[in-house]
Backbone as JSON Lines, residues from 0, in Angstrom:
{"i":0,"aa":"X","n":[-4.69,13.43,16.76],"ca":[-4.59,14.11,15.48],"c":[-5.94,14.03,14.8]}
{"i":1,"aa":"X","n":[-6.41,15.18,14.17],"ca":[-7.63,15.22,13.61],"c":[-7.64,14.61,12.16]}
{"i":2,"aa":"X","n":[-8.85,14.44,11.65],"ca":[-8.8,13.76,10.26],"c":[-8.23,14.72,9.34]}
{"i":3,"aa":"X","n":[-8.4,16.02,9.58],"ca":[-7.83,16.99,8.66],"c":[-6.43,16.98,8.62]}
{"i":4,"aa":"X","n":[-5.88,16.96,9.9],"ca":[-4.32,16.98,9.9],"c":[-3.68,15.66,9.35]}
{"i":5,"aa":"X","n":[-4.5,14.53,9.53],"ca":[-3.99,13.36,8.87],"c":[-3.99,13.34,7.34]}
{"i":6,"aa":"X","n":[-5.17,13.92,6.88],"ca":[-5.39,14.01,5.49],"c":[-4.17,14.96,4.89]}
{"i":7,"aa":"X","n":[-3.96,16.03,5.53],"ca":[-3.05,17.13,5.11],"c":[-1.59,16.36,5.04]}
{"i":8,"aa":"X","n":[-1.2,15.57,6.01],"ca":[0.03,14.87,6.09],"c":[0.16,13.89,4.95]}
{"i":9,"aa":"X","n":[-0.98,13.27,4.71],"ca":[-0.97,12.21,3.64],"c":[-0.84,12.91,2.3]}
{"i":10,"aa":"X","n":[-1.29,14.1,2.22],"ca":[-1.25,14.8,0.96],"c":[0.15,15.19,0.58]}
{"i":11,"aa":"X","n":[0.93,15.38,1.69],"ca":[2.34,15.85,1.49],"c":[3.4,14.62,1.54]}
{"i":12,"aa":"X","n":[2.87,13.5,1.84],"ca":[3.65,12.28,1.94],"c":[4.28,11.88,0.67]}
{"i":13,"aa":"X","n":[5.37,11.05,0.7],"ca":[5.98,10.62,-0.46],"c":[4.97,9.56,-1.15]}
{"i":14,"aa":"X","n":[5.16,9.47,-2.52],"ca":[4.2,8.72,-3.22],"c":[4.16,7.31,-2.76]}
{"i":15,"aa":"X","n":[5.28,6.6,-2.36],"ca":[5.4,5.35,-1.92],"c":[4.38,5.1,-0.7]}
{"i":16,"aa":"X","n":[4.42,6.26,0.21],"ca":[3.6,6.25,1.46],"c":[2.08,6.26,1.05]}
{"i":17,"aa":"X","n":[1.68,7.02,0.2],"ca":[0.36,7.19,-0.39],"c":[-0.03,5.84,-0.95]}
{"i":18,"aa":"X","n":[0.67,5.31,-1.77],"ca":[0.4,4.01,-2.26],"c":[0.23,2.88,-1.3]}
{"i":19,"aa":"X","n":[1.12,2.83,-0.26],"ca":[1.12,1.89,0.81],"c":[-0.25,2.07,1.48]}
{"i":20,"aa":"X","n":[-0.61,3.23,1.94],"ca":[-1.87,3.47,2.59],"c":[-3.09,2.97,1.77]}
{"i":21,"aa":"X","n":[-3.07,3.31,0.42],"ca":[-4.17,2.85,-0.48],"c":[-4.12,1.27,-0.46]}
{"i":22,"aa":"X","n":[-3.04,0.68,-0.63],"ca":[-2.93,-0.77,-0.65],"c":[-3.47,-1.48,0.62]}
{"i":23,"aa":"X","n":[-3.07,-0.94,1.73],"ca":[-3.6,-1.34,3.1],"c":[-5.09,-1.2,3.06]}
{"i":24,"aa":"X","n":[-5.66,-0.19,2.8],"ca":[-7.18,0.13,2.74],"c":[-7.74,-0.81,1.75]}
{"i":25,"aa":"X","n":[-7.25,-1.09,0.63],"ca":[-7.81,-1.93,-0.36],"c":[-7.75,-3.45,0.22]}
{"i":26,"aa":"X","n":[-6.76,-3.92,0.74],"ca":[-6.63,-5.21,1.29],"c":[-7.68,-5.41,2.52]}
{"i":27,"aa":"X","n":[-7.49,-4.48,3.47],"ca":[-8.42,-4.5,4.54],"c":[-10.08,-4.46,4.17]}
{"i":28,"aa":"X","n":[-10.25,-3.51,3.27],"ca":[-11.79,-3.37,2.84],"c":[-12.26,-4.61,2.13]}
{"i":29,"aa":"X","n":[-11.41,-5.46,1.51],"ca":[-11.68,-6.64,0.94],"c":[-11.6,-7.88,1.83]}
{"i":30,"aa":"X","n":[-11.15,-7.66,2.94],"ca":[-10.92,-8.72,4.02],"c":[-10.01,-9.78,3.59]}
{"i":31,"aa":"X","n":[-8.82,-9.32,2.9],"ca":[-7.86,-10.22,2.44],"c":[-7.05,-10.81,3.44]}
{"i":32,"aa":"X","n":[-6.9,-11.99,3.77],"ca":[-6.05,-12.57,4.8],"c":[-4.6,-12.05,4.65]}
{"i":33,"aa":"X","n":[-3.98,-11.63,5.7],"ca":[-2.6,-11.18,5.65],"c":[-1.68,-12.13,4.97]}
{"i":34,"aa":"X","n":[-1.79,-13.47,5.17],"ca":[-0.85,-14.54,4.55],"c":[-1.13,-14.4,3.11]}
{"i":35,"aa":"X","n":[-2.45,-14.25,2.51],"ca":[-2.59,-14.13,1.13],"c":[-2.08,-12.85,0.57]}
{"i":36,"aa":"X","n":[-2.25,-11.89,1.29],"ca":[-1.76,-10.5,0.87],"c":[-0.22,-10.53,0.61]}
{"i":37,"aa":"X","n":[0.48,-11.09,1.68],"ca":[1.87,-11.21,1.69],"c":[2.37,-11.99,0.47]}
{"i":38,"aa":"X","n":[1.63,-13.1,0.34],"ca":[2.12,-13.99,-0.82],"c":[1.92,-13.17,-2.22]}
{"i":39,"aa":"X","n":[0.81,-12.56,-2.34],"ca":[0.5,-11.79,-3.57],"c":[1.58,-10.72,-3.67]}
{"i":40,"aa":"X","n":[1.91,-9.99,-2.58],"ca":[2.94,-8.9,-2.68],"c":[4.23,-9.4,-3.05]}
{"i":41,"aa":"X","n":[4.52,-10.69,-2.69],"ca":[5.9,-11.27,-3.25],"c":[5.83,-11.4,-4.68]}
{"i":42,"aa":"X","n":[4.7,-11.87,-5.19],"ca":[4.51,-11.91,-6.71],"c":[4.77,-10.62,-7.39]}
{"i":43,"aa":"X","n":[4.21,-9.64,-6.76],"ca":[4.2,-8.33,-7.38],"c":[5.56,-7.79,-7.19]}
{"i":44,"aa":"X","n":[6.25,-7.96,-6.18],"ca":[7.64,-7.59,-6.13],"c":[8.48,-8.15,-6.97]}
{"i":45,"aa":"X","n":[8.41,-9.59,-7.29],"ca":[9.27,-10.21,-8.24],"c":[8.91,-9.68,-9.6]}
{"i":46,"aa":"X","n":[7.71,-9.44,-9.96],"ca":[7.4,-8.76,-11.38],"c":[7.93,-7.51,-11.54]}
{"i":47,"aa":"X","n":[7.82,-6.62,-10.52],"ca":[8.38,-5.19,-10.64],"c":[9.93,-5.26,-10.75]}
{"i":48,"aa":"X","n":[10.55,-6.06,-9.95],"ca":[11.99,-6.22,-10.05],"c":[12.57,-6.58,-11.51]}
{"i":49,"aa":"X","n":[11.72,-7.46,-12.05],"ca":[12.09,-8.0,-13.36],"c":[11.98,-6.84,-14.32]}
{"i":50,"aa":"X","n":[11.01,-5.92,-14.05],"ca":[10.72,-4.88,-14.92],"c":[11.88,-3.77,-14.93]}
{"i":51,"aa":"X","n":[12.49,-3.74,-13.7],"ca":[13.55,-2.91,-13.45],"c":[14.92,-3.36,-14.0]}
{"i":52,"aa":"X","n":[15.02,-4.63,-14.1],"ca":[16.38,-5.29,-14.6],"c":[16.65,-5.06,-16.03]}
C-alpha cells in the first residue's frame, strides 16, 4: 500500500481510529514504555468514564 493510499484510508477512518493512530505515534515518538503507556491509559479511561456517568 502506498503512502497516499494509507493517508486516504486514514482520512476516511472513524474518529476513534484517527485518534488511536495519533496516540500511538505520540507514545512511540516520545519513546514511552508500553507498561507506562498502558497505566496512563487506564487513568485516562477511568477519568473519561467518570465524565460519562
